[in-house]
TORKE-702440 format. One line per field, with one value per residue: chain; x, y, z of N, C-alpha, C, CB in turn. Coordinates in pm, 1 decimal, padded with zeros to 6 digits. Atoms other than C-alpha are relative to their C-alpha. Glycine has a CB too. Example, Ala and Ser with C-alpha at 12.3 -4.5 7.8 and 13.67 -1.06 7.14 Angstrom:
// residues 2
cadena: A:A
nX: 00089.0:-00082.0
nY: -00119.0:-00119.0
nZ: 00000.0:-00006.0
caX: 01230.0:01367.0
caY: -00450.0:-00106.0
caZ: 00780.0:00714.0
cX: 00090.0:-00077.0
cY: 00120.0:00109.0
cZ: 00000.0:00073.0
cbX: -00099.2:00041.4
cbY: 00002.7:00046.2
cbZ: 00124.6:-00141.5
//
This chain:
// residues 193
cadena: A:A:A:A:A:A:A:A:A:A:A:A:A:A:A:A:A:A:A:A:A:A:A:A:A:A:A:A:A:A:A:A:A:A:A:A:A:A:A:A:A:A:A:A:A:A:A:A:A:A:A:A:A:A:A:A:A:A:A:A:A:A:A:A:A:A:A:A:A:A:A:A:A:A:A:A:A:A:A:A:A:A:A:A:A:A:A:A:A:A:A:A:A:A:A:A:A:A:A:A:A:A:A:A:A:A:A:A:A:A:A:A:A:A:A:A:A:A:A:A:A:A:A:A:A:A:A:A:A:A:A:A:A:A:A:A:A:A:A:A:A:A:A:A:A:A:A:A:A:A:A:A:A:A:A:A:A:A:A:A:A:A:A:A:A:A:A:A:A:A:A:A:A:A:A:A:A:A:A:A:A:A:A:A:A:A:A:A:A:A:A:A:A
nX: 00099.6:-00061.0:00057.3:00107.5:00001.1:00086.5:00156.5:00068.1:00003.5:00032.1:00146.9:00064.6:00071.5:00044.0:00120.5:00035.1:00067.0:00132.7:00114.9:00055.0:00070.2:00120.5:00116.8:00115.4:00098.6:-00068.6:00025.8:-00085.4:00029.8:-00019.8:-00028.3:00084.8:00048.2:00111.6:00129.4:00056.2:00091.2:00150.7:00030.9:00081.4:00169.3:00071.2:00008.6:-00043.7:-00178.1:-00014.4:-00110.1:-00046.2:-00015.0:-00131.0:-00056.3:-00121.0:-00004.1:00070.3:-00119.0:00059.9:-00143.2:-00103.1:00037.1:00066.1:00142.8:00057.8:-00036.0:00145.0:-00016.9:00147.7:00087.0:00140.8:-00016.2:-00100.5:00054.0:00071.3:-00106.3:-00076.8:00111.8:-00091.7:00020.0:00139.9:00086.3:-00020.7:00135.6:00062.5:-00085.0:-00016.8:-00197.0:-00043.9:-00118.0:-00046.7:-00077.5:-00080.4:-00086.5:-00118.2:-00043.4:00141.9:00071.9:00118.8:00105.0:00059.8:-00101.5:-00008.5:00095.5:-00022.5:-00084.2:00072.4:00145.7:-00057.3:-00064.8:00117.6:00024.6:-00086.0:00031.0:00087.2:00081.8:00088.5:00099.6:-00042.8:00050.5:-00088.7:-00092.7:-00003.5:00059.3:-00116.7:-00082.0:00035.1:-00010.5:-00157.0:-00065.7:00031.7:-00064.5:-00143.9:-00034.4:-00124.1:-00051.8:-00092.6:-00089.5:00010.5:00142.7:00046.1:00136.0:00023.9:00132.0:00058.5:00160.9:00073.6:00093.2:00107.3:00091.8:-00039.5:-00042.1:-00124.0:00014.3:-00149.6:-00070.1:-00152.5:-00110.0:00068.4:00130.5:00086.9:00020.0:00099.0:00015.6:00112.9:00081.6:00018.2:-00072.7:-00077.7:-00102.8:-00107.6:-00082.6:-00056.9:-00127.6:-00096.5:-00005.4:-00161.6:-00128.5:-00031.4:00048.0:-00060.4:00005.2:-00063.6:-00105.4:-00138.9:00020.3:-00107.9:00031.6:00069.9:-00121.6:-00075.8:00064.7:00093.2:-00114.9:-00036.2:-00062.9
nY: -00010.3:00032.0:00095.3:-00060.6:00050.7:00109.7:00040.2:-00032.2:00066.8:00107.4:-00084.6:-00021.6:00103.1:00036.1:-00093.9:00034.9:00130.0:-00030.0:-00050.8:00110.7:00107.0:-00030.9:00031.2:00094.5:00106.3:00037.0:00118.5:00048.3:00106.9:00109.6:00104.2:00086.2:00136.2:00118.5:-00038.1:00088.9:00063.1:-00074.5:-00087.3:00077.0:00015.5:-00148.1:-00085.0:00113.6:-00009.7:-00114.8:-00033.6:-00127.7:-00110.6:-00077.1:00039.1:-00074.2:00026.9:-00139.3:-00070.2:-00122.7:-00015.6:00089.2:00148.3:00060.4:00072.2:00134.5:-00017.8:00026.7:00062.5:-00028.8:00093.6:-00000.4:00112.8:00020.0:-00051.0:-00134.4:-00107.6:-00021.7:-00102.0:-00134.7:-00051.1:-00043.2:00113.7:00159.3:00064.4:00099.4:00116.4:00106.1:-00030.0:00031.9:-00062.9:00115.7:-00028.1:00110.5:-00047.0:-00005.8:00004.7:00022.8:-00061.4:00044.2:00020.6:-00104.0:-00092.0:-00043.2:-00050.4:-00145.3:-00063.5:00012.6:-00113.9:-00146.0:00022.9:00033.9:-00116.3:-00090.3:00013.0:-00059.3:-00016.1:00145.2:-00053.0:00078.2:00142.8:00094.7:00000.3:00088.3:00088.0:00060.8:00032.0:00148.0:00130.4:00069.4:00035.7:00103.9:00054.8:00019.1:00080.6:-00056.8:00078.0:00003.4:00004.7:00101.3:00033.1:-00039.6:00003.8:-00005.5:-00082.1:00013.3:-00126.0:00033.8:-00122.3:-00012.7:00000.2:-00048.3:00066.1:00016.1:00122.2:00001.3:00106.1:00002.5:00155.8:00085.4:00011.6:-00088.7:-00029.7:-00105.3:-00066.8:-00114.6:-00030.1:-00171.9:-00076.0:-00136.6:00077.9:00066.0:-00079.4:-00083.2:00063.5:00082.5:-00157.6:-00008.1:00083.5:00000.9:-00110.7:-00125.2:-00107.7:00100.8:-00114.7:00035.4:00033.0:00093.2:00135.1:00023.2:00051.2:00116.8:00079.1:00002.8:00006.4:-00135.0:-00076.1
nZ: -00113.4:-00120.2:-00047.7:-00125.9:-00135.1:-00008.5:-00040.6:00103.3:00076.8:-00073.9:-00030.4:00132.7:00054.7:-00055.8:00076.2:00154.2:-00021.5:-00095.9:00066.7:00084.2:-00136.8:-00012.2:00121.4:00005.2:00125.1:00153.8:00092.1:00111.2:00076.7:-00035.2:00104.8:00077.3:-00072.3:00059.4:-00039.4:-00121.1:00035.7:00014.4:00111.6:00145.6:-00005.6:00021.8:00119.2:00116.4:00000.3:-00032.5:00020.5:-00141.9:00036.9:-00054.5:-00121.2:-00127.4:-00170.9:-00073.9:-00124.7:-00040.4:-00040.5:-00007.3:-00047.0:00107.8:-00061.4:00064.7:00109.1:00049.0:00139.7:00110.3:00102.4:00088.9:00100.6:00110.2:00109.8:00001.3:00069.4:-00109.4:-00060.7:00042.8:-00066.1:00062.5:-00021.6:-00058.8:-00060.1:00102.9:00054.0:-00120.4:-00037.6:-00152.8:-00089.0:-00098.1:-00127.7:-00056.0:-00120.1:-00022.8:-00192.0:-00060.7:-00001.7:-00074.9:00158.4:-00014.3:00056.4:00117.3:00026.2:-00028.6:00099.5:00150.1:00013.7:00000.9:00127.6:00107.4:-00006.7:00104.4:00100.3:00020.8:-00131.9:-00096.4:-00087.3:-00140.3:-00020.1:00075.7:-00061.4:-00077.5:00049.5:00054.9:-00114.1:-00061.1:00089.3:00017.9:-00142.9:-00030.9:00088.1:-00041.7:-00117.0:-00058.7:00085.8:-00050.3:00128.5:00076.4:-00006.2:00084.3:00046.9:00175.7:00014.1:00152.0:00059.8:00117.3:00065.7:00040.8:-00080.4:-00125.2:-00089.0:-00051.0:-00079.7:-00074.5:-00060.5:-00083.7:-00018.2:00111.0:-00079.2:00020.9:-00132.8:-00030.6:00095.7:-00019.4:00089.1:00035.7:00090.5:-00030.5:-00118.6:00111.0:00070.1:-00065.5:-00064.4:00110.0:00050.4:-00064.1:00038.0:00150.1:00054.6:00068.6:-00083.7:-00105.5:-00062.5:00048.6:00136.3:00020.5:-00052.6:00106.5:00168.0:-00016.9:00023.9:00099.0:00087.1:00110.1:-00007.1
caX: 04094.7:04179.5:04098.6:03787.7:03859.7:03755.4:03447.9:03340.8:03396.4:03226.2:02908.9:02862.2:02834.7:02652.4:02353.0:02408.2:02288.6:02004.5:01858.7:01833.9:01697.0:01432.3:01248.1:00913.4:00696.2:00996.1:00910.6:01151.5:01154.2:01145.0:01269.7:01006.9:00808.4:00557.4:00206.2:00039.0:-00177.5:-00506.8:-00475.6:-00555.4:-00920.0:-00966.0:-00843.8:-00728.2:-00338.1:-00197.5:00113.9:00296.1:00216.4:00474.2:00615.6:00807.8:00895.2:00729.1:00988.9:00880.5:01173.1:01411.2:01216.8:01084.8:00687.4:00590.9:00680.2:00351.3:00289.5:00016.4:-00158.3:-00368.7:-00494.7:-00236.3:-00465.0:-00587.1:-00409.6:-00200.0:-00413.3:-00314.4:-00382.1:-00670.8:-00856.5:-00766.7:-01130.2:-01235.6:-00984.7:-00978.7:-00624.9:-00499.6:-00297.1:-00069.0:00107.1:00351.3:00479.1:00809.3:00727.6:00447.9:00145.7:-00169.9:-00469.1:-00669.9:-00394.5:-00394.6:-00711.4:-00696.0:-00419.7:-00586.8:-00901.2:-00656.3:-00484.3:-00829.8:-00931.5:-00604.0:-00753.2:-01102.4:-01381.3:-01582.0:-01897.5:-01844.6:-02120.4:-01970.9:-01647.8:-01742.5:-01938.4:-01586.9:-01359.4:-01543.9:-01560.1:-01163.6:-01082.6:-01316.8:-01134.5:-00779.2:-00605.4:-00297.1:00001.7:00353.9:00683.6:00594.4:00210.7:00059.5:-00281.6:-00417.0:-00725.5:-00904.9:-01094.9:-01372.4:-01499.1:-01780.5:-01955.2:-01755.1:-01636.2:-01330.8:-01233.3:-00952.8:-00730.3:-00483.9:-00208.9:-00425.3:-00747.5:-01078.3:-01125.0:-01378.8:-01506.0:-01694.2:-01947.9:-01901.5:-01751.4:-01632.1:-01474.0:-01272.7:-01194.0:-01090.1:-00876.3:-00705.5:-00673.7:-00386.8:-00148.2:-00271.8:-00489.1:-00375.6:-00426.3:-00242.8:-00016.4:00284.8:00304.2:00671.8:00491.7:00205.4:00472.0:00651.4:00368.1:00175.3:00529.6:00519.5:00786.5
caY: 02397.5:02372.7:02010.7:02050.0:01908.1:01581.2:01602.4:01856.1:01643.1:01348.7:01595.7:01663.2:01318.3:01227.4:01531.7:01380.4:01036.1:01171.9:01401.9:01087.7:00848.5:01083.7:01052.3:00952.3:00742.8:00655.4:00437.1:00188.4:-00053.7:-00416.4:-00752.7:-00949.8:-01242.0:-01540.1:-01472.7:-01609.6:-01871.7:-01735.5:-01488.5:-01742.2:-01803.4:-01445.9:-01295.2:-01638.9:-01609.5:-01308.2:-01075.5:-00808.3:-00463.9:-00316.1:-00332.4:-00136.1:-00128.8:00137.8:00302.5:00497.3:00693.4:00445.0:00144.9:-00087.8:-00131.5:-00378.7:-00436.4:-00397.6:-00533.4:-00503.2:-00773.2:-00754.1:-01020.7:-01122.4:-01047.0:-00694.4:-00371.6:-00224.7:00011.9:00379.3:00615.7:00765.9:00441.1:00184.7:00186.4:00036.4:-00247.7:-00586.4:-00602.0:-00730.6:-00519.8:-00749.0:-00615.2:-00824.6:-00715.4:-00627.8:-00576.4:-00611.0:-00410.0:-00383.9:-00432.4:-00126.3:00116.3:00011.0:00085.2:00410.5:00495.6:00379.4:00609.3:00931.1:00832.2:00757.5:01119.9:01275.1:01100.5:01204.1:01355.5:01120.3:01203.3:01158.1:00884.3:00707.2:00777.1:00566.9:00300.5:00240.2:00246.2:-00011.6:-00248.1:-00219.0:-00250.0:-00577.4:-00676.9:-00595.9:-00838.9:-00744.6:-00847.9:-00956.5:-00975.0:-01223.4:-01228.2:-01099.3:-00900.3:-00894.7:-00615.5:-00746.3:-00474.5:-00597.1:-00338.6:-00466.1:-00491.3:-00242.1:-00477.7:-00481.3:-00816.8:-00886.0:-01181.0:-01264.1:-01524.1:-01637.7:-01667.7:-01472.1:-01239.7:-00975.6:-00757.4:-00411.4:-00355.7:-00014.2:00138.8:00455.3:00259.5:00078.2:00363.7:00559.4:00309.9:00137.1:00525.7:00528.7:00329.8:00405.4:00750.3:01066.3:01202.4:00927.8:01107.4:00905.6:00971.2:00786.9:00468.9:00509.4:00504.8:00235.3:00047.2:00136.7:00116.6:00475.4:00715.5
caZ: 00106.8:00454.7:00635.1:00874.5:01231.6:01290.0:01494.7:01235.8:00982.9:01213.4:01265.4:00889.4:00796.2:01065.1:00952.2:00608.1:00738.0:00969.8:00693.0:00450.5:00738.3:00799.9:00472.3:00567.5:00339.0:00105.7:-00154.2:-00305.9:-00580.0:-00419.0:-00582.1:-00806.2:-00646.8:-00732.6:-00703.2:-00386.9:-00480.8:-00400.4:-00668.2:-00926.1:-00792.4:-00765.7:-01113.6:-01294.8:-01428.3:-01304.8:-01359.5:-01114.6:-01228.1:-01014.3:-00653.1:-00381.9:-00023.0:00175.7:00449.2:00718.6:00852.7:00753.6:00882.4:00639.9:00707.5:00388.9:00075.2:-00158.1:-00501.6:-00761.2:-00944.4:-01244.3:-01464.6:-01722.2:-02013.5:-01890.8:-01997.8:-01725.7:-01459.3:-01491.3:-01202.0:-01398.4:-01420.4:-01144.7:-01009.9:-01332.3:-01333.9:-01145.7:-00962.2:-00590.8:-00367.2:-00182.0:00169.2:00280.9:00625.7:00750.2:01177.7:01384.0:01343.3:01562.0:01302.6:01451.7:01393.5:01044.5:01020.6:01155.9:00932.0:00632.1:00701.1:00755.9:00409.5:00250.6:00373.6:00173.2:-00146.0:-00135.7:00095.0:00357.8:00505.0:00884.9:00897.1:00672.3:00785.3:01080.1:00925.2:00736.8:01030.9:01215.7:00918.4:00846.6:01250.9:01238.8:00906.6:00972.8:01177.2:01410.7:01163.4:01253.0:01004.2:00725.0:00762.6:00436.3:00332.8:00000.2:-00088.1:-00402.6:-00599.9:-00822.3:-01067.7:-01168.2:-00850.1:-00625.7:-00396.9:-00182.4:-00026.2:00204.4:00265.6:00543.0:00490.6:00176.3:00420.5:00357.8:00620.7:00553.0:00266.4:00207.5:-00017.5:-00164.9:-00450.0:-00298.9:00013.7:-00288.2:-00475.9:-00182.8:-00006.4:-00315.8:-00389.5:-00101.3:-00326.4:-00700.3:-00721.6:-00915.5:-00582.6:-00354.2:-00100.2:-00200.0:-00593.5:-00577.4:-00429.3:-00698.8:-00994.5:-00849.2:-00825.4:-01137.8:-01334.0:-01476.3:-01457.6
cX: 00080.6:-00083.9:-00060.2:00085.7:-00071.5:-00155.3:-00100.4:-00029.9:-00132.7:-00162.0:-00067.0:-00060.6:-00118.2:-00188.1:-00031.9:-00111.3:-00130.8:-00118.7:-00031.6:-00043.0:-00138.4:-00112.6:-00120.7:-00034.2:00092.8:-00029.5:00102.6:-00063.9:00012.0:00068.1:-00176.9:-00061.2:-00084.8:-00136.7:-00063.0:-00080.2:-00115.3:-00057.5:-00047.6:-00141.7:-00030.0:00012.5:00078.5:00159.2:-00004.0:00165.9:00008.9:00011.3:00115.5:00007.9:00056.6:-00037.6:-00021.0:00117.7:-00080.8:00130.4:00126.8:-00045.3:-00085.7:-00127.9:-00013.8:00060.9:-00156.3:00013.5:-00150.4:-00003.8:-00050.6:00011.8:00079.5:-00040.1:-00067.2:00119.4:00022.1:-00097.7:00127.7:-00056.5:-00136.1:-00095.9:00032.6:-00123.9:-00069.1:00067.0:-00028.0:00125.8:-00038.2:00091.1:00074.7:00098.0:00046.9:00124.2:00131.8:00003.1:-00160.2:-00054.9:-00115.6:-00105.0:-00117.0:00069.7:-00001.9:-00117.6:-00050.3:00080.4:-00053.2:-00108.9:00076.4:00065.2:-00145.0:-00082.3:00074.9:-00066.3:-00140.7:-00103.2:-00095.4:-00116.9:-00001.2:-00091.7:00086.3:00174.1:00019.1:-00078.6:00153.0:00092.5:-00023.3:-00004.6:00166.2:00066.0:-00058.1:00072.4:00159.3:00066.1:00156.4:00083.3:00155.1:00118.2:-00011.0:-00128.9:00004.4:-00183.4:00014.8:-00152.9:-00028.2:-00098.6:-00044.9:-00086.7:-00143.7:-00122.5:00059.2:00068.2:00135.5:00016.7:00125.6:00009.9:00101.4:00053.9:-00098.7:-00177.3:-00125.4:00002.5:-00116.1:-00014.4:-00076.5:-00043.9:-00003.1:00092.7:00092.4:00097.7:00094.5:00059.4:00090.3:00118.9:00086.3:00080.0:00142.7:00105.9:-00018.0:-00079.2:00093.3:00002.5:00091.8:00128.1:00120.9:00004.4:00135.4:-00071.2:-00115.1:00060.0:00089.4:-00100.9:-00104.5:00096.5:-00004.2:00126.7:-00023.0
cY: -00033.0:-00116.5:00054.7:-00115.9:-00107.1:-00024.9:00099.5:-00082.8:-00120.4:00086.0:00027.7:-00116.4:-00054.8:00054.2:-00036.0:-00132.2:00006.0:00065.7:-00146.5:-00099.3:00008.4:00025.9:-00065.5:-00039.4:-00016.9:-00122.7:-00037.8:-00086.8:-00136.8:-00101.2:-00065.5:-00088.9:-00025.9:00072.1:-00095.8:-00096.5:00026.8:00059.7:-00107.6:00006.1:00138.4:00076.5:-00109.2:00056.4:00167.0:00062.0:00120.8:00135.3:00089.5:-00008.8:00088.7:-00043.8:00130.6:-00002.4:00098.0:00037.1:-00083.9:-00112.2:-00037.5:-00085.2:-00144.2:00031.5:-00015.7:-00068.1:-00035.4:-00094.9:00003.9:-00138.0:00025.3:00031.8:00168.8:00078.7:00046.5:00119.8:00128.6:00072.0:00070.3:-00067.3:-00123.3:-00041.7:-00085.6:-00101.1:-00086.7:00021.1:-00045.6:00084.1:-00073.8:00083.2:-00065.7:00026.1:-00017.7:00006.9:-00010.8:00150.2:00016.8:00031.0:00162.7:00123.7:00004.5:00069.8:00131.1:00054.9:00022.1:00129.3:00117.8:-00025.4:00032.2:00200.8:00114.0:-00044.2:00072.7:00039.1:-00085.7:00061.3:-00038.4:-00149.4:-00141.1:-00045.5:-00124.4:-00163.5:-00084.5:-00041.3:-00109.4:-00121.8:-00020.8:-00039.9:-00185.3:-00059.8:-00037.8:-00048.8:00068.2:-00070.6:00021.7:-00026.1:-00145.0:-00032.8:00117.0:00022.2:00096.6:00068.1:-00054.5:00097.6:-00100.5:00084.5:-00034.7:00007.5:00077.3:-00052.9:-00006.6:-00114.8:-00016.0:-00137.5:-00019.4:-00103.3:-00080.7:-00050.2:00129.6:00052.1:00138.5:00044.2:00152.0:00038.9:00134.4:00037.0:00091.4:-00020.3:-00045.4:00111.6:00106.3:-00062.0:-00061.3:00158.9:00073.2:00016.7:00078.2:00115.3:00092.7:00068.9:-00087.6:00098.6:-00022.7:00009.5:-00080.7:-00123.7:-00000.8:-00041.5:-00133.3:-00099.6:-00064.8:-00009.9:00108.8:00075.4:00108.9
cZ: 00125.7:00056.8:00114.4:00147.9:-00017.5:00053.3:-00083.6:-00113.7:00045.2:-00018.0:-00180.5:-00063.3:00091.0:-00009.0:-00103.3:00022.5:00040.7:-00098.3:-00104.4:00057.9:00043.1:-00040.7:00046.3:-00101.1:-00091.5:-00038.0:-00046.2:-00041.4:00099.6:-00133.2:-00049.0:00066.5:-00062.6:00086.7:00078.4:-00092.5:-00027.6:-00080.6:-00145.4:00001.2:-00002.5:-00149.3:-00074.7:00013.7:00010.9:-00031.7:00075.5:-00061.4:00014.2:00177.3:00036.6:00154.5:00025.1:00151.3:00093.8:00109.8:00035.7:00015.5:-00146.1:00098.5:-00104.4:-00096.1:-00076.3:-00151.1:-00067.6:-00117.9:-00100.4:-00088.0:-00136.6:-00100.4:-00012.5:-00035.5:00163.2:00046.8:-00011.7:00183.0:-00011.7:00035.5:00081.9:00039.5:-00104.2:-00036.5:00094.2:00046.5:00176.0:00024.2:00123.0:00105.6:00045.7:00108.9:00063.2:00174.5:00025.3:00019.3:00052.5:-00078.7:00019.8:-00005.6:-00145.6:-00036.5:00006.2:-00108.5:-00132.5:-00071.9:00008.0:-00135.0:-00096.2:-00005.0:-00093.9:-00143.2:-00062.4:00112.9:00065.2:00079.4:00176.3:00055.5:-00058.7:00026.8:00099.9:-00022.4:-00061.3:00079.1:00069.7:-00102.8:-00043.8:00137.6:-00010.2:-00150.2:00017.9:00106.1:00083.1:-00091.2:00045.9:-00148.4:-00103.8:-00035.0:-00159.4:-00056.0:-00130.2:-00017.3:-00166.4:-00032.3:-00139.5:-00073.3:-00035.0:00114.2:00137.0:00092.5:00044.2:00117.6:00059.4:00070.1:00091.8:00018.7:-00065.9:00051.9:-00001.1:00116.3:00024.9:-00176.3:00027.2:-00150.8:-00053.4:-00061.0:00037.6:00117.7:-00084.4:-00076.8:00107.1:00058.0:-00119.6:-00062.5:00030.5:-00085.3:-00169.3:-00051.9:-00055.7:00137.8:00172.1:00059.0:-00020.4:-00142.9:-00038.6:00025.7:-00122.7:-00157.1:00008.2:-00017.6:-00134.1:-00111.8:-00072.8:00085.8:00108.1
cbX: -00129.6:00009.0:00078.8:-00244.6:-00051.2:00067.7:-00030.7:00048.7:00141.2:00095.2:00046.6:00094.0:00095.4:00092.4:00021.1:00163.5:00064.3:00042.7:00039.7:00078.1:00068.5:00001.7:00053.6:-00101.6:-00150.4:00156.7:-00081.8:00127.7:00099.9:-00131.3:00121.9:00058.5:-00042.1:00045.6:-00078.9:-00104.5:-00005.2:-00024.5:00152.3:00025.8:-00075.7:00072.0:00065.7:-00090.4:00102.4:-00048.5:00028.7:00177.8:-00082.2:-00012.4:00072.3:-00010.2:00147.7:-00227.3:00144.0:-00174.3:-00010.3:00086.2:-00111.4:00119.8:-00169.3:-00153.0:00122.8:-00093.8:00095.1:-00001.1:-00079.1:-00014.8:-00138.6:00046.6:-00098.6:-00077.9:-00072.7:00166.9:-00080.1:-00078.9:00092.7:-00012.0:-00027.8:00101.1:-00108.8:-00032.3:00154.5:-00015.0:00091.9:00055.2:-00056.8:00092.3:-00037.8:00057.1:-00051.9:00060.6:00099.7:00004.8:00003.1:-00017.5:-00144.3:-00057.9:00135.1:00029.9:-00048.9:00070.2:00112.7:-00100.7:-00138.6:00112.3:00078.5:-00148.9:00013.6:00187.0:00011.3:-00037.6:-00066.8:00114.6:-00130.0:-00023.1:-00140.7:-00009.0:-00002.0:-00040.8:-00123.4:00057.5:-00000.5:-00149.6:-00106.2:00113.4:-00087.7:-00158.9:-00024.4:00045.9:00020.5:00031.5:-00044.5:-00022.0:00162.5:00057.7:-00109.9:00075.0:-00114.6:-00000.1:00024.2:-00068.9:00070.3:-00067.2:00063.0:-00005.1:-00047.7:-00079.2:-00035.8:00038.2:-00041.1:00020.5:00035.0:00007.4:00047.4:00115.3:00053.3:-00117.1:00154.2:00067.7:-00062.9:00064.6:-00105.1:-00007.2:-00073.5:-00105.9:-00062.4:-00072.8:-00094.9:-00083.6:-00041.4:-00120.3:-00123.6:00044.7:-00017.0:-00040.5:-00071.3:-00095.0:-00203.2:00062.2:00000.0:00044.3:-00028.0:00128.6:-00052.5:-00067.6:00153.5:00075.8:-00033.0:-00101.3:00009.6:-00163.8:00004.6
cbY: -00102.5:00123.8:-00105.1:-00058.3:00085.4:-00067.9:00023.4:00090.2:-00033.2:-00034.4:00199.4:00052.2:-00104.4:00013.6:00131.1:-00052.9:-00076.7:00123.8:00165.6:-00048.8:00027.4:00040.0:-00099.2:00034.7:00069.1:00003.6:00015.0:-00042.6:00001.4:-00036.8:-00139.8:-00061.4:-00010.0:-00210.1:00028.9:00088.5:-00059.6:00075.9:00103.0:-00168.0:-00080.2:00106.2:00165.7:00016.4:-00073.5:-00002.4:00003.2:-00026.5:00040.6:00181.3:-00098.3:00202.5:-00064.5:-00032.2:00110.6:-00019.4:00054.1:00021.3:-00008.9:-00106.5:00128.8:-00038.1:-00096.6:00153.1:-00145.7:00166.7:-00034.7:00153.1:-00044.0:-00113.0:-00101.3:00049.6:00146.0:00030.8:-00049.2:00121.3:00044.7:-00002.8:-00043.3:-00020.7:00116.4:00051.7:00018.6:-00155.4:00252.2:-00138.5:00121.4:-00137.9:00037.2:-00066.4:-00024.1:00119.3:00188.9:-00090.8:00005.0:00058.4:-00219.9:-00011.7:-00036.9:-00095.4:-00053.5:00025.1:-00071.8:-00142.0:00000.3:00051.9:-00174.6:-00176.0:00015.1:-00036.8:-00117.8:-00057.3:00097.7:-00090.8:-00050.8:00125.1:00002.3:00061.4:00114.2:00073.3:00060.9:00071.1:00089.7:00004.6:00021.1:00115.0:00124.4:-00012.0:00078.0:00088.5:-00172.7:-00024.0:00035.3:-00102.7:00013.4:-00095.0:00050.3:-00064.4:00052.8:-00188.1:00201.7:-00136.6:00241.1:-00092.8:00052.1:-00097.4:-00143.0:00027.6:-00093.3:00133.0:-00124.1:00130.4:-00048.1:00044.9:-00076.7:-00156.7:-00017.8:-00036.3:00028.9:00140.2:-00089.2:00148.2:-00031.8:00103.3:00058.4:00124.4:-00135.6:-00107.4:00076.1:00054.6:-00124.2:-00116.6:00092.9:-00124.3:-00220.5:-00141.4:00058.0:00083.5:00058.6:-00167.6:00020.7:-00139.7:00137.1:00021.5:-00018.4:00110.5:00136.2:-00010.4:00026.1:00120.1:-00113.4:00135.2:00024.9
cbZ: -00017.9:00094.6:00017.0:-00050.7:00106.6:00062.7:00182.5:-00035.8:-00019.0:00169.2:00105.5:-00092.6:-00032.2:00089.9:-00030.0:-00104.1:00091.5:00137.5:-00088.9:-00083.3:00144.1:00026.9:-00116.6:00044.0:-00088.8:-00011.4:-00103.9:00020.4:-00128.6:00060.2:00085.2:-00093.1:00135.0:00060.7:-00106.2:00128.9:00051.3:00062.9:-00028.3:-00017.0:00143.6:00110.9:00006.1:-00193.3:-00179.6:00141.6:-00128.2:00085.7:00038.0:-00054.7:00007.1:00003.4:00083.6:00054.8:-00080.8:00069.6:00085.3:00086.7:00171.7:-00102.3:-00022.9:-00022.0:-00033.6:-00005.8:00015.5:-00081.3:00025.6:-00116.2:-00037.9:-00022.2:-00022.5:00144.6:-00142.5:-00029.1:00200.7:-00206.1:00011.5:-00133.6:-00115.4:00132.1:00048.8:-00114.3:-00019.6:-00036.7:-00028.0:00035.4:00062.1:-00090.0:00085.1:-00119.3:00079.1:-00086.1:00102.5:00155.5:-00061.6:00133.6:00013.0:00096.5:00043.1:-00079.9:00040.0:00135.7:-00015.4:00016.1:00138.7:00136.3:-00013.2:00095.5:00121.7:00005.4:00000.5:-00088.7:-00010.2:00142.3:-00068.5:00128.8:-00070.2:-00130.1:00048.0:00100.0:-00102.7:-00078.5:00083.9:00069.3:-00152.0:-00074.7:00169.5:00043.8:-00096.4:00000.0:-00065.6:00161.2:-00150.6:00120.6:00059.0:00049.6:00186.3:-00054.0:00120.1:-00085.9:00026.6:-00028.0:-00085.8:00026.4:-00139.7:-00089.4:00012.8:00052.5:-00023.8:00046.8:-00077.7:00124.3:-00070.0:00128.4:00187.4:-00022.8:00152.5:-00047.2:00058.0:00129.4:-00085.0:00088.9:00041.7:00109.4:-00069.7:00040.7:00097.3:-00114.5:-00107.2:00084.0:00114.8:-00156.4:00083.6:00071.8:00020.1:-00077.8:00085.3:-00135.9:00009.3:-00083.8:00141.3:00041.1:-00092.1:00090.8:00186.6:-00000.5:-00032.1:00131.8:00082.7:-00002.6:-00082.9:-00025.1:-00104.5
//
């Protein structure tokens, strides 16, 4: 095999690197973490079921961790809406709260159908709840299966809730549903192959 000229070899290396870094929405396993103190009040003793790092075009956006009651069975993609859990997002960069709300609604549409009137109400609720975030900030979504309420905490403090089981199913379905737009992300959080 003949040696390639240097510029062709460099070009191929750059193309390979570009192809690898251009994978949008890449989910990568993350390090184990200690449970946030506020989870004890919400769920009692907890264990981490799964975790992952969410990257977009190679940029680290957040690390997600799924916390479940210590004594509860593992959540599954088919039955996550019947369980109590907390989904923690530890942000790695600055993001606008309204942008987080709008992107969340887009992803919820991919999980299930939403009526236009409901869409407007949910978007308004999320915009009022989700703050602007910076690297190091944490947003926790707590799902209570008995009531269908989704409660949100920002850096350990309650910031709002949505008392609608369908909202909770679709919102947390972004990460946990069989219809999740990111199956690798779901698998890492649920601890499934």
